[in-house]
C-alpha positions as CSV (number, residue, x, y, z in Angstrom):
1,L,0.0,0.0,0.0
2,L,2.8,2.4,0.9
3,Y,4.5,1.7,-2.5
4,M,1.3,2.5,-4.4
5,L,0.5,5.6,-2.4
6,A,4.1,6.9,-2.7
7,G,4.1,6.3,-6.4
8,F,0.8,8.1,-6.9
9,F,1.3,11.1,-4.6
10,L,5.1,11.5,-4.0
11,R,6.8,10.2,-7.2
12,D,8.5,13.6,-7.9
13,V,9.7,14.1,-4.3
14,I,11.1,10.6,-4.1
15,K,12.9,10.9,-7.4
16,K,14.4,14.2,-6.2
17,K,15.5,13.0,-2.8
18,L,16.6,9.4,-3.5
19,A,17.7,9.3,-7.2
20,P,21.2,10.7,-6.5
21,K,21.8,8.1,-3.7
22,F,20.6,5.1,-5.6
23,S,21.6,5.9,-9.2
24,K,23.9,2.8,-9.4
25,L,21.0,0.5,-8.8
26,K,19.0,1.9,-11.7
27,E,21.0,-0.1,-14.3
28,F,20.5,-3.3,-12.3
29,F,16.8,-2.7,-12.0
30,I,16.5,-2.1,-15.8
31,K,17.9,-5.5,-16.5
32,N,15.6,-7.6,-14.2
33,D,13.7,-5.7,-11.6
34,I,12.1,-8.8,-9.8
35,L,15.5,-10.5,-9.3
36,Y,17.3,-7.5,-8.1
37,F,14.6,-6.2,-5.8
38,M,14.2,-9.7,-4.3
39,I,18.0,-9.8,-3.6
40,F,17.7,-6.2,-2.2
41,R,14.9,-7.3,0.2
42,F,16.8,-10.4,1.2
43,L,20.1,-8.5,1.9
44,G,18.6,-5.6,3.7
45,G,20.7,-2.8,5.1
46,I,18.3,-0.1,4.3
47,P,15.3,0.8,6.5
48,F,12.1,-1.0,5.4
49,A,10.1,2.2,4.8
50,I,12.8,3.4,2.3
51,Q,12.8,-0.1,0.7
52,N,9.1,0.2,0.2
53,V,9.3,3.4,-1.8
54,L,12.6,2.9,-3.6
55,P,11.0,1.0,-6.5
56,V,9.1,4.2,-7.4
57,L,12.5,5.4,-8.7
58,F,12.7,2.4,-11.1
59,D,9.0,2.5,-12.2
60,M,8.5,-1.1,-11.0
61,S,5.1,-2.6,-11.6
62,V,3.0,-3.5,-8.6
63,K,2.9,-7.1,-9.6
64,N,6.7,-7.4,-9.8
65,Y,7.0,-5.5,-6.5
66,F,4.6,-7.9,-4.7
67,I,6.4,-11.0,-6.1
68,A,9.9,-9.8,-5.2
69,T,8.8,-8.6,-1.7
70,F,7.1,-11.9,-1.0
71,V,10.0,-14.1,-2.1
72,G,12.7,-11.8,-0.8
73,C,11.3,-11.5,2.7
74,M,10.3,-15.1,3.1
75,P,13.6,-16.6,4.4
76,S,14.1,-14.1,7.2
77,M,10.4,-14.4,8.2
78,F,10.7,-18.2,8.3
79,I,13.7,-18.0,10.5
80,S,12.1,-15.6,12.9
81,V,8.9,-17.7,13.2
82,A,10.9,-20.9,13.7
83,L,13.0,-19.4,16.5
84,G,9.8,-18.1,18.2
85,S,8.2,-21.5,17.9
86,G,11.3,-23.2,19.2
87,I,11.4,-21.0,22.3
88,E,7.7,-21.6,22.9
89,E,8.4,-25.4,22.6
90,V,11.1,-25.2,25.3
91,I,8.8,-23.1,27.6
92,D,6.0,-25.6,27.1
93,Q,8.2,-28.5,28.2
94,N,8.4,-26.8,31.6
95,E,12.1,-27.5,31.8
96,E,14.5,-25.3,33.7
97,L,15.3,-22.4,31.3
98,S,19.0,-21.9,30.8
99,F,20.9,-20.7,27.8
100,L,22.3,-24.2,27.2
101,T,18.9,-25.9,27.4
102,V,17.5,-23.4,24.9
103,L,20.4,-23.8,22.4
104,S,20.4,-27.6,22.6
105,S,16.8,-27.8,21.5
106,P,16.6,-28.8,17.7
107,E,13.8,-26.3,17.4
108,I,16.3,-23.6,18.1
109,Y,19.6,-24.7,16.7
110,I,18.3,-25.7,13.3
111,P,16.8,-22.2,12.6
112,I,20.0,-20.6,14.0
113,I,22.2,-22.7,11.6
114,A,19.8,-21.8,8.7
115,F,20.0,-18.1,9.7
116,I,23.8,-18.2,9.7
117,S,23.7,-20.0,6.3
118,I,21.4,-17.3,4.9
119,L,23.7,-14.5,6.2
120,F,26.7,-16.2,4.6
121,I,24.9,-16.5,1.3
122,A,23.8,-12.9,1.5
123,F,27.4,-11.8,2.2
124,V,28.6,-13.8,-0.8
125,V,25.9,-12.4,-3.1
126,R,26.6,-8.8,-1.9
127,K,30.3,-9.2,-2.6
128,L,29.8,-10.7,-6.0
129,Y,27.0,-8.5,-7.4
130,F,27.2,-5.3,-5.5
131,K,30.9,-4.4,-5.8
132,Q,31.7,-0.8,-5.1
Protein backbone atom coordinates (compact mmCIF):
# COMPACT_ATOMS: atom_id res chain seq x y z
CA LEU A 1 0.00 0.00 0.00
CA LEU A 2 2.85 2.37 0.86
CA TYR A 3 4.47 1.70 -2.51
CA MET A 4 1.27 2.50 -4.41
CA LEU A 5 0.54 5.65 -2.38
CA ALA A 6 4.12 6.89 -2.68
CA GLY A 7 4.09 6.26 -6.41
CA PHE A 8 0.82 8.09 -6.88
CA PHE A 9 1.33 11.11 -4.62
CA LEU A 10 5.08 11.48 -4.01
CA ARG A 11 6.80 10.24 -7.18
CA ASP A 12 8.54 13.58 -7.90
CA VAL A 13 9.69 14.10 -4.30
CA ILE A 14 11.06 10.56 -4.08
CA LYS A 15 12.93 10.90 -7.35
CA LYS A 16 14.39 14.23 -6.25
CA LYS A 17 15.54 12.95 -2.83
CA LEU A 18 16.56 9.35 -3.51
CA ALA A 19 17.70 9.32 -7.15
CA PRO A 20 21.22 10.66 -6.47
CA LYS A 21 21.82 8.14 -3.69
CA PHE A 22 20.60 5.08 -5.59
CA SER A 23 21.64 5.90 -9.16
CA LYS A 24 23.93 2.84 -9.38
CA LEU A 25 20.98 0.52 -8.76
CA LYS A 26 19.01 1.87 -11.71
CA GLU A 27 21.02 -0.08 -14.29
CA PHE A 28 20.52 -3.30 -12.29
CA PHE A 29 16.78 -2.75 -12.03
CA ILE A 30 16.46 -2.06 -15.75
CA LYS A 31 17.89 -5.54 -16.48
CA ASN A 32 15.64 -7.58 -14.16
CA ASP A 33 13.66 -5.70 -11.56
CA ILE A 34 12.15 -8.76 -9.83
CA LEU A 35 15.47 -10.51 -9.27
CA TYR A 36 17.34 -7.46 -8.05
CA PHE A 37 14.57 -6.23 -5.78
CA MET A 38 14.22 -9.72 -4.32
CA ILE A 39 17.96 -9.76 -3.58
CA PHE A 40 17.66 -6.22 -2.24
CA ARG A 41 14.89 -7.29 0.16
CA PHE A 42 16.83 -10.38 1.17
CA LEU A 43 20.09 -8.54 1.90
CA GLY A 44 18.56 -5.61 3.72
CA GLY A 45 20.73 -2.82 5.09
CA ILE A 46 18.25 -0.06 4.27
CA PRO A 47 15.28 0.82 6.48
CA PHE A 48 12.14 -1.03 5.42
CA ALA A 49 10.15 2.16 4.77
CA ILE A 50 12.75 3.35 2.26
CA GLN A 51 12.82 -0.13 0.71
CA ASN A 52 9.07 0.19 0.18
CA VAL A 53 9.29 3.44 -1.77
CA LEU A 54 12.59 2.87 -3.57
CA PRO A 55 11.02 0.96 -6.51
CA VAL A 56 9.14 4.15 -7.39
CA LEU A 57 12.50 5.39 -8.74
CA PHE A 58 12.69 2.44 -11.10
CA ASP A 59 9.03 2.46 -12.21
CA MET A 60 8.55 -1.11 -11.02
CA SER A 61 5.11 -2.60 -11.58
CA VAL A 62 2.97 -3.48 -8.55
CA LYS A 63 2.87 -7.14 -9.58
CA ASN A 64 6.67 -7.39 -9.77
CA TYR A 65 7.00 -5.47 -6.50
CA PHE A 66 4.64 -7.88 -4.73
CA ILE A 67 6.38 -11.01 -6.07
CA ALA A 68 9.87 -9.75 -5.22
CA THR A 69 8.84 -8.64 -1.73
CA PHE A 70 7.08 -11.91 -0.98
CA VAL A 71 9.98 -14.10 -2.08
CA GLY A 72 12.74 -11.81 -0.77
CA CYS A 73 11.30 -11.49 2.74
CA MET A 74 10.29 -15.12 3.12
CA PRO A 75 13.62 -16.58 4.40
CA SER A 76 14.07 -14.09 7.23
CA MET A 77 10.41 -14.39 8.25
CA PHE A 78 10.68 -18.18 8.29
CA ILE A 79 13.74 -18.05 10.54
CA SER A 80 12.07 -15.59 12.94
CA VAL A 81 8.92 -17.70 13.21
CA ALA A 82 10.93 -20.90 13.65
CA LEU A 83 12.97 -19.36 16.49
CA GLY A 84 9.83 -18.11 18.22
CA SER A 85 8.20 -21.50 17.86
CA GLY A 86 11.30 -23.23 19.21
CA ILE A 87 11.42 -20.99 22.27
CA GLU A 88 7.72 -21.63 22.86
CA GLU A 89 8.37 -25.39 22.62
CA VAL A 90 11.10 -25.19 25.26
CA ILE A 91 8.85 -23.15 27.56
CA ASP A 92 5.96 -25.62 27.08
CA GLN A 93 8.17 -28.51 28.22
CA ASN A 94 8.43 -26.83 31.65
CA GLU A 95 12.14 -27.48 31.79
CA GLU A 96 14.49 -25.26 33.71
CA LEU A 97 15.30 -22.44 31.34
CA SER A 98 18.97 -21.91 30.76
CA PHE A 99 20.94 -20.74 27.79
CA LEU A 100 22.33 -24.23 27.18
CA THR A 101 18.88 -25.85 27.38
CA VAL A 102 17.47 -23.43 24.85
CA LEU A 103 20.39 -23.79 22.43
CA SER A 104 20.44 -27.59 22.65
CA SER A 105 16.85 -27.84 21.46
CA PRO A 106 16.61 -28.79 17.75
CA GLU A 107 13.76 -26.31 17.37
CA ILE A 108 16.30 -23.59 18.15
CA TYR A 109 19.64 -24.66 16.74
CA ILE A 110 18.31 -25.69 13.31
CA PRO A 111 16.84 -22.21 12.57
CA ILE A 112 20.01 -20.60 13.96
CA ILE A 113 22.15 -22.69 11.59
CA ALA A 114 19.78 -21.82 8.73
CA PHE A 115 19.99 -18.12 9.66
CA ILE A 116 23.80 -18.20 9.69
CA SER A 117 23.73 -19.96 6.31
CA ILE A 118 21.43 -17.29 4.88
CA LEU A 119 23.70 -14.55 6.24
CA PHE A 120 26.70 -16.22 4.61
CA ILE A 121 24.87 -16.53 1.28
CA ALA A 122 23.77 -12.89 1.51
CA PHE A 123 27.35 -11.82 2.22
CA VAL A 124 28.65 -13.76 -0.80
CA VAL A 125 25.91 -12.40 -3.08
CA ARG A 126 26.58 -8.85 -1.90
CA LYS A 127 30.30 -9.22 -2.58
CA LEU A 128 29.76 -10.72 -6.03
CA TYR A 129 26.97 -8.54 -7.40
CA PHE A 130 27.24 -5.26 -5.54
CA LYS A 131 30.93 -4.40 -5.80
CA GLN A 132 31.74 -0.79 -5.13
